[in-house]
C-alpha positions as CSV (number, residue, x, y, z in Angstrom):
1,X,110.1,62.8,98.1
2,X,111.5,66.0,99.4
3,X,108.3,68.2,98.9
4,X,108.7,67.9,94.8
5,X,106.0,66.5,92.4
6,X,106.9,64.7,89.6
7,X,106.1,66.9,86.1
8,X,104.7,64.3,83.3
9,X,104.9,65.3,80.1
10,X,102.8,64.4,77.1
11,X,105.5,62.2,76.1
12,X,106.2,60.4,80.3
13,X,101.4,59.7,79.9
14,X,102.0,58.3,76.4
15,X,105.1,55.8,77.1
16,X,103.8,55.0,80.6
17,X,100.4,54.0,78.9
18,X,102.0,52.0,76.2
19,X,104.0,50.2,78.5
20,X,101.4,49.5,81.5
21,X,98.5,48.4,78.8
22,X,101.1,46.4,76.0
23,X,101.7,44.2,78.9
24,X,98.6,43.8,80.0
25,X,97.5,40.2,78.7
26,X,93.4,41.0,79.0
27,X,90.9,43.5,76.7
28,X,88.2,45.3,78.4
29,X,87.1,48.9,78.5
30,X,88.7,51.4,81.0
31,X,89.3,55.5,80.6
32,X,92.1,57.6,81.6
33,X,91.0,60.6,84.0
34,X,92.3,63.3,85.8
35,X,94.6,65.4,84.6
36,X,96.6,63.1,82.2
37,X,93.4,63.1,80.7
38,X,93.3,66.5,80.2
39,X,96.9,66.7,79.2
40,X,95.9,63.9,76.2
41,X,93.2,66.4,75.6
42,X,95.3,69.4,74.4
43,X,95.1,71.2,78.1
44,X,98.7,72.6,79.5
45,X,98.7,71.6,82.9
46,X,101.4,69.9,85.6
47,X,100.2,66.0,85.3
48,X,101.9,64.1,88.2
49,X,100.4,61.1,88.0
50,X,97.8,59.1,85.6
51,X,94.4,57.8,86.7
52,X,93.1,55.1,85.0
53,X,89.1,54.1,85.5
54,X,87.6,50.4,84.7
55,X,84.0,49.1,85.4
56,X,84.6,45.6,86.6
57,X,86.1,44.7,90.2
58,X,88.4,42.0,88.6
59,X,89.6,45.0,86.4
60,X,91.2,46.6,89.0
61,X,93.2,43.2,90.2
62,X,94.1,43.4,86.3
63,X,96.0,46.5,86.2
64,X,97.8,45.3,89.7
65,X,99.0,42.6,88.2
66,X,100.7,44.5,85.3
67,X,101.7,47.2,87.7
68,X,103.5,44.5,90.0
69,X,107.0,45.9,89.4
70,X,105.8,48.9,90.1
71,X,105.9,49.8,94.4
72,X,102.1,49.7,95.3
73,X,101.5,52.6,97.7
74,X,98.3,51.6,98.5
75,X,96.5,48.4,97.8
76,X,93.5,47.8,95.9
77,X,90.9,48.0,98.6
78,X,87.0,49.5,98.5
79,X,86.4,53.1,99.5
80,X,82.7,53.2,100.6
81,X,83.0,56.9,101.1
82,X,83.6,56.8,97.6
83,X,81.6,54.1,96.1
84,X,84.7,52.4,94.1
85,X,87.6,50.5,94.4
86,X,91.2,52.6,94.4
87,X,94.7,51.4,94.6
88,X,97.7,54.0,93.7
89,X,101.0,53.7,92.6
90,X,102.2,57.1,92.9
91,X,101.2,59.9,95.5
92,X,98.0,61.9,94.6
93,X,97.2,65.6,95.9
94,X,93.5,66.7,95.5
95,X,92.1,70.5,95.4
96,X,95.0,72.3,93.4
97,X,94.4,75.4,91.2
98,X,97.2,74.6,89.3
99,X,95.0,71.8,87.9
100,X,91.7,73.2,88.0
101,X,92.3,76.5,87.1
102,X,93.8,75.6,82.8
103,X,91.2,72.4,82.5
104,X,88.3,75.6,83.3
105,X,90.4,78.0,80.9
106,X,90.6,75.0,78.5
107,X,86.7,74.2,78.7
108,X,86.1,78.0,78.7
109,X,88.0,78.3,75.3
110,X,86.8,74.8,73.6
111,X,83.4,74.4,74.7
112,X,82.4,71.4,77.1
113,X,79.1,68.9,77.8
114,X,77.5,71.6,80.0
115,X,74.8,68.4,81.0
116,X,77.7,66.0,81.9
117,X,79.4,68.9,84.2
118,X,75.6,69.4,85.5
119,X,75.3,65.9,86.3
120,X,78.6,65.9,87.6
121,X,78.4,68.6,90.0
122,X,75.0,67.2,91.0
123,X,76.6,63.8,91.6
124,X,79.2,64.8,93.7
125,X,79.4,68.7,94.9
126,X,81.5,70.8,94.9
127,X,82.7,73.6,97.4
128,X,80.2,76.5,97.8
129,X,83.7,78.3,96.3
130,X,84.5,76.0,93.8
131,X,81.3,76.3,92.3
132,X,80.5,79.6,92.0
133,X,84.5,79.7,90.0
134,X,83.3,77.2,88.1
135,X,79.7,79.4,87.4
136,X,81.6,81.9,87.2
137,X,84.2,80.9,84.6
138,X,81.8,78.3,82.2
139,X,77.9,80.1,82.7
140,X,78.6,83.4,82.7
């Protein structure tokens, strides 16, 4: 991809979700998470993919079937270190300040669920540097 990551606009995310969810014949719960969820909530940040979270393993297969016309970069499989199933239909890069900085700004301006954030940070502790940044920005 020449080092350039695609940037999705709000309309792109909504259209992709509409296309995917319309193609699915199943009725089940899912959540849009990650930067796409933040964009849908009004946070202005670069979005390169759409992350979806489902509860049951068979729902991963349902999504995979619905997305089968698209290139699959990583087939659905169990990731023991994350205790989750994962599949990838687009590249994802982690630890991106261009992603977490706008999120922290938005949360600092519009509020957030402090208990939920603390539970998440206890379940998956951020690095010392990131924990300090979160404390400074959200819990002054």
